[in-house]
DRENTOR-589391 format. One line per 3 residues: number of its first residue (from 1); their letters; for each residue z, y, x of N, C-alpha, C. Coordinates in steps of 0.001 Angstrom, whole numbers, plus 500000, padded with zeros to 6 digits. Each point is the difference from the previous one (the first is absolute). Layout:
REM DRENTOR-589391
NUM = a = Z Y X Z Y X Z Y X; ...
//
This chain:
REM DRENTOR-589391
1 = mls = 692911 085359 216932 501185 499205 499571 500934 499106 500318; 500751 500420 500939 500930 498707 500427 500610 499261 499254; 499810 498925 499735 500923 498818 499173 500277 499081 500683
4 = str = 500659 500127 500804 501068 498762 500605 501261 500507 500011; 500970 498825 500034 501357 500499 499604 500727 500115 501195; 499314 500013 500811 500388 500385 501379 499697 500608 500863
7 = rmg = 500797 501510 499972 499485 500836 501174 499148 499621 501213; 499399 500740 500267 498839 499687 501219 500049 498734 500621; 499669 498952 499005 499273 498753 499753 498868 499896 500994
10 = nte = 499418 499029 500324 498690 499257 500446 498866 501059 499539; 499836 499676 498366 499035 500788 499302 500244 501600 500413; 501387 500510 499910 499519 501833 500307 499649 500036 500807
13 = qla = 500485 498780 501360 499592 500862 501032 498411 499806 500179; 499531 498509 499426 498312 500295 500123 499233 501371 499588; 500989 500134 498697 499167 501229 499154 500212 501214 501120
16 = yca = 500825 500309 500596 500571 501044 501052 499154 500030 501130; 499805 498958 500257 498720 500074 501328 498353 500201 499140; 500006 499296 499209 498492 500632 499404 499887 501446 499967
19 = ans = 500837 500305 499228 500425 501473 499453 499488 501453 501786; 500964 499094 500771 499609 500538 501286 498813 500412 500555; 498851 499482 499213 498857 500104 500488 499143 501402 499093
22 = lps = 500960 500267 499409 499012 500742 498799 499926 501448 500389; 499017 500988 499799 500132 501098 500774 500928 500816 499971; 500517 500688 500770 500913 501107 499480 499988 500881 498702
25 = saq = 499149 500290 499533 499612 500587 499014 500215 499472 498577; 500347 498839 499594 499869 498712 499471 501906 500333 499565; 499751 500652 498783 501650 500104 499008 500401 498321 500089
28 = qrw = 501154 499778 500068 500786 498510 499415 500955 500652 499460; 500618 499121 498895 501083 499670 499333 500371 498929 499521; 501217 499308 500857 500505 498826 499944 501503 499906 498927
31 = ihl = 499277 499292 498938 500875 499589 499283 501115 498790 499751; 501006 500033 500103 500500 498191 500296 500857 499810 498343; 498979 499137 499224 500251 499262 498675 501267 500419 499725
34 = qdh = 500153 499049 500642 501874 499400 499799 501009 501550 499962; 499528 501232 500260 500706 501215 500160 499768 500402 498863; 499185 499689 498734 499529 500711 498749 499897 498940 499085
37 = plp = 500963 499053 499896 499984 499081 498947 499651 500592 498470; 498975 498873 499523 499335 500290 498853 500857 499239 498587; 500080 500697 498766 500416 499164 499227 499356 498692 499571
40 = yfv = 500694 498902 499469 498722 498685 500022 498794 500465 498915; 499201 499434 500512 499091 500338 498914 499775 499520 498969; 499833 500517 498874 499847 499591 498820 498658 500574 499369
43 = dlr = 499239 498864 499636 498502 499958 499338 499960 500699 498843; 499728 500914 499722 499795 500890 498358 498865 500138 499578; 499090 499565 500637 498876 500439 499716 499203 499521 498478
46 = hht = 500799 499007 499714 499659 499718 498139 500482 500593 499290; 501625 500387 500150 500570 500697 499448 500237 501594 499821; 500154 500898 500956 500098 501093 499862 498888 500628 501219
49 = pyp = 499731 501344 500020 499942 500664 501360 501117 499981 501233; 499459 499768 501136 501230 500193 501430 500407 501388 499559; 500907 500474 500421 500703 501154 500736 499673 500877 500820
52 = apt = 499621 500852 500194 500087 500782 500980 500647 499584 501088; 500020 499600 501588 500370 499499 501061 501323 500768 499870; 501155 499647 500658 501152 500897 500575 500687 499469 501681
55 = gna = 500863 500825 500093 500470 499555 501215 499080 499181 500939; 500465 498657 500555 499339 499430 501192 498559 499692 499627; 499544 499995 498431 498975 499588 499159 499582 500945 501038
58 = qll = 500064 501366 499449 498916 501090 500330 499801 500966 501596; 501178 499240 500683 500522 500700 501303 498297 498268 500868; 500035 499131 499238 499032 498946 500603 498687 500143 499392
61 = lda = 499560 500405 498721 499205 500634 499365 499191 500666 500921; 500771 501697 500091 499426 501322 500605 499926 499480 501634; 500461 498942 500525 499541 499720 501232 498832 498971 499888
64 = tld = 499545 499132 499218 499151 499332 500044 498673 500762 499712; 500124 501087 499211 498882 500720 499411 499359 500930 500723; 501002 500672 500876 499802 500632 501199 499284 499829 501373
67 = atd = 500038 498242 500103 499426 499519 501078 498492 499543 499732; 499585 500384 501271 498338 499657 500100 499931 498153 500420; 501090 499812 500450 499985 498505 500048 501349 499667 499914
70 = lvl = 500374 498547 499896 501243 498983 499926 499808 499375 500515; 501361 499454 500557 500016 498910 501107 501367 499487 499068; 500147 498471 499828 500720 499302 499739 500602 499327 501177
73 = vap = 501263 499839 500445 500758 499360 501214 500601 499310 499375; 499415 498552 500596 501139 499178 499052 500082 498670 501137; 501359 499307 499841 499859 498741 500519 499438 498919 499055
76 = lyw = 500192 498970 500461 498757 498971 499163 501284 499156 499284; 500668 499895 498851 500930 499865 498991 499569 498737 498881; 500403 498763 500627 499262 499048 498735 498638 500234 499472
79 = ysl = 499335 500218 501511 498012 500207 499702 499954 501070 499365; 500842 501006 499778 500058 501371 498825 500374 501235 501004; 500184 501099 499143 500356 501012 500367 501829 499986 499400
82 = pvh = 500894 500474 501032 500927 500168 499613 500407 501000 498994; 501142 499830 499365 500062 500511 498751 500158 501573 499777; 500336 500411 500913 499501 501783 499719 498938 500813 499723
85 = akh = 498682 498931 501075 498392 500152 500116 499372 499749 498418; 500606 498777 499596 499515 499206 498376 500574 501256 499170; 501239 500622 499937 500556 500603 499243 499092 501029 499837
88 = yld = 500117 500586 501168 498887 501364 499926 498680 499224 499644; 499433 499537 500457 498526 499960 498976 500053 499590 498887; 501339 499208 499484 499823 499667 498170 499996 501809 499601
91 = yws = 500756 500759 500551 500262 501109 499160 498078 500586 500030; 499602 499641 500249 498419 500657 500493 499660 499505 498706; 500374 499196 499202 499390 499801 498614 500652 500737 498923
94 = awl = 500952 500391 500324 500859 500977 499176 498896 501654 500497; 499947 500139 501426 499361 501462 499404 498596 499771 499959; 499111 499095 499550 499028 499849 499746 499921 499952 498559
97 = rtp = 500849 500372 499058 500388 499726 499155 501137 501326 499331; 500211 500774 500818 500561 501331 499988 499353 500858 499345; 500154 500753 499287 498814 500949 499232 500015 501216 500982
100 = hln = 499184 500765 499801 499717 500848 501041 499958 499985 501434; 500401 498577 500478 499881 499617 501907 498598 500297 500699; 499591 499414 498793 498314 499205 500644 500117 499631 501445
103 = fre = 500882 498781 499797 500215 499397 501615 498629 499346 500311; 499532 499418 499149 498461 499233 500546 499208 500647 500582; 499670 501466 499718 498962 500656 500262 500677 500912 501242
106 = emr = 501638 500465 500077 500285 500386 501364 500007 498879 500934; 499668 498249 499771 500304 499335 501021 498546 499659 500716; 499243 500761 499292 498826 498984 500635 499304 501009 500798
109 = gkt = 499571 498951 501006 499388 500920 501296 500869 499654 500991; 501466 499719 499816 500735 500150 501153 500226 498632 500387; 500976 499940 500966 499367 498479 501271 501570 499376 499643
112 = lwf = 500117 498569 499749 500853 499080 500147 500133 499292 500994; 501083 500395 501005 499995 499116 501224 501242 498935 499884; 500297 499113 500947 500816 498588 499573 500662 499890 501444
115 = ivv = 501111 499902 500446 500206 499626 501280 501361 499117 499825; 499844 498715 500668 501158 498764 499849 499969 499697 501098; 501458 499329 499874 500415 498873 500777 500275 498821 500171
118 = ssg = 499761 498889 500118 500649 498885 499609 500416 499015 500752; 500710 499309 500030 500465 498788 501053 498902 498676 499832; 499216 500244 498800 499156 498787 499549 498330 500264 500878
121 = dra = 499146 498979 499225 498576 499792 500580 499783 501375 499127; 498874 500434 500981 499352 501933 499054 498970 499142 498628; 500121 498636 500168 499281 499364 498609 500707 500192 498632
124 = etk = 501489 500293 500382 500925 499798 498237 500077 501853 499984; 499237 500694 500722 499930 501485 499301 498950 500150 499167; 498622 499329 499914 498962 499947 499110 500684 500156 498700
127 = ple = 500606 499391 499145 500103 500546 498557 500603 501401 499642; 500733 500234 500799 500595 501529 500023 498832 500760 500105; 499144 499712 501085 499236 501029 500302 498653 500106 499312
130 = etl = 499770 499147 499103 498941 500026 499084 500707 500477 498821; 501349 499753 499660 500865 500711 499537 499372 501565 499925; 500337 500454 501049 499984 501454 500302 498860 500251 499990
133 = ilt = 498650 499188 500161 498619 500553 499975 499668 500308 498920; 500456 498709 498521 499547 500185 498694 500850 501440 499751; 501434 500086 500465 500599 501426 499860 499048 501128 500020
136 = ary = 499180 500170 501188 499527 501155 500373 499081 499958 499054; 498866 498940 500109 498942 499981 499238 500162 500358 498465; 501049 499874 499458 500467 500237 498267 499817 501692 499954
139 = mam = 500637 499937 501310 500302 501839 500278 499084 501139 500265; 498933 499253 499995 498542 500250 500773 500793 500882 501418; 500714 499575 500904 500137 500218 501164 499392 499057 501342
142 = nwg = 499853 500802 500710 499507 499156 501447 501205 499092 500729; 499397 499099 500620 501078 498935 500541 499921 500334 501193; 501394 500187 501037 499717 500403 501015 500125 498758 501200
145 = gll = 500775 499029 499251 500194 498384 500831 501591 499759 500139; 499982 499278 500843 501078 499367 500208 500295 499940 501107; 501208 500044 500703 500018 499781 501314 501452 499141 500115
148 = ygt = 499839 498757 500772 501005 499028 499865 500310 499766 501373; 501344 500036 499987 501036 499859 501249 501093 498196 499630; 500225 499540 501282 500648 499082 499988 501354 500516 500155
151 = gsr = 501365 499379 499537 501377 500421 500356 500452 499130 498616; 501608 500033 500745 500876 499623 499056 501542 500845 500345; 500514 499476 501326 500995 500665 500394 499814 501951 500476
154 = pnd = 501063 500433 500231 499690 501141 500049 499066 500404 501296; 499199 501001 499813 499024 500013 501287 499442 499288 500473; 499510 498424 499075 499155 499390 500412 498489 500546 500229
157 = iqd = 499391 500951 499326 499088 500734 499820 499564 500142 501153; 500899 500707 501265 499922 500653 501011 499179 499375 500864; 500031 497930 499796 499238 499326 500676 498864 499622 499421
160 = daq = 499623 500175 498763 498281 500240 499506 499129 500878 500875; 499777 499483 501338 499004 500983 500209 498636 500597 499216; 499752 498547 499259 498597 500450 499063 500045 500907 499009
163 = alk = 501518 499818 499572 500048 500875 498696 500380 501388 500788; 500892 500244 500990 500290 501091 500450 498189 500545 500134; 499282 499177 500586 498276 500479 501050 499565 500697 498449
166 = qaq = 499668 499248 499263 499515 500466 498258 500309 501137 499618; 501408 500135 500151 500711 501008 499098 499522 501139 500685; 499450 500517 501101 499714 501433 500696 498474 499857 499447
169 = hff = 499648 499379 498685 498350 500154 499897 499829 499865 498233; 501146 499463 499856 500383 499711 498234 499303 501195 499233; 500541 501371 500188 500040 500584 498954 497939 500783 500749
172 = saa = 499923 499396 500229 498169 500690 500547 499395 499724 498710; 499914 499144 499324 498561 500144 498683 500354 499392 499264; 499791 500229 498504 500432 499147 499120 498902 499864 499116
175 = dpa = 500290 498952 499276 498567 499071 498803 500360 500373 498713; 498672 499793 499307 499961 500230 498444 501069 498715 499705; 500517 499841 498624 500741 499012 500361 499071 498766 499630
178 = pdp = 499786 498739 500750 499672 499046 499806 500254 499370 498787; 499090 498542 499721 500351 499245 498858 500645 498604 500652; 500640 500341 499373 501261 498841 500722 499801 498233 499694
181 = spt = 498439 500245 499151 499745 498484 499905 499839 498913 501479; 500455 498613 499509 500198 499299 501741 498500 500369 500653; 499259 500165 499532 498842 500218 500597 499712 501275 501052
184 = aaq = 500295 500786 499528 500150 501220 500211 501461 500644 500758; 501218 499395 499504 500742 499756 500782 499964 499459 501788; 499496 498959 499720 500312 499566 501513 499202 501204 501029
187 = plm = 498811 500420 500073 499872 501071 501246 501266 500886 500181; 500630 500825 499003 500970 500677 500051 500928 499338 501296; 500680 498761 499260 500842 499246 500490 499878 500138 501943
190 = qka = 498406 499742 500370 499746 499982 501517 499433 501074 500291; 500588 501475 499296 499217 500831 500447 501162 500659 501404; 499994 500043 501022 500721 500937 500718 499937 501370 499861
193 = r = 501353 500777 499934 500718 501262 499816 500870 500211 501222
//
C-alpha cells in the first residue's frame, strides 16, 4: 500500500528494492492509495451498522483480505502516516463492524510490514512503529518489522547504502506482534533487519 503523495519517491524506491529480493513465485499487488480515494471516514459504531463497502472501499477491502502480507509504504509526515495511509487504516474500524465481513478473523495471522523514509533521525519513527505494532497485535497479525531509510530530496535513498542493504533481506522473517511497552520496544528498535 503506497501512500506517498509523490510518485517514485524515496520510500517507494526502497520498497521496490525490498520486493526485488522476493522469490519469483511471490505474488505482488502494488496499490497507490491516492489513486483510490476514500470518502471521509465517519464513526457510526454507536448509531447504526456500517453499510457494505462500495467503490474504492470495496477495492481496498478486497485487496486487504486477499493478501497474506500487507506492506505499508509511507514517508514519515509530521511523525505519523501520510493522510492516505491513515485514512485507509481508519476504514479498518468500519470493516471490523460491518456485518458479515468477519474482518478481524480474516486478518488473523496475516503479516504487517512497514517501510518508511524520513529526513530525520530513526528515533523519530518510534511512535509510529509502536502504533503499527499495536495495530498488528489488536488484529492478531504478525509484525514483519520496519525498514527505515534516510532521504528528503528525490532519489536521496540511493545514497543510503545501509537501507538498501537491509532491504535485500527485509522480507526474510516476521515476528509475532511484540509488546510495544517501553521495556519490550527497546530491543525491537535495536534489532537489525
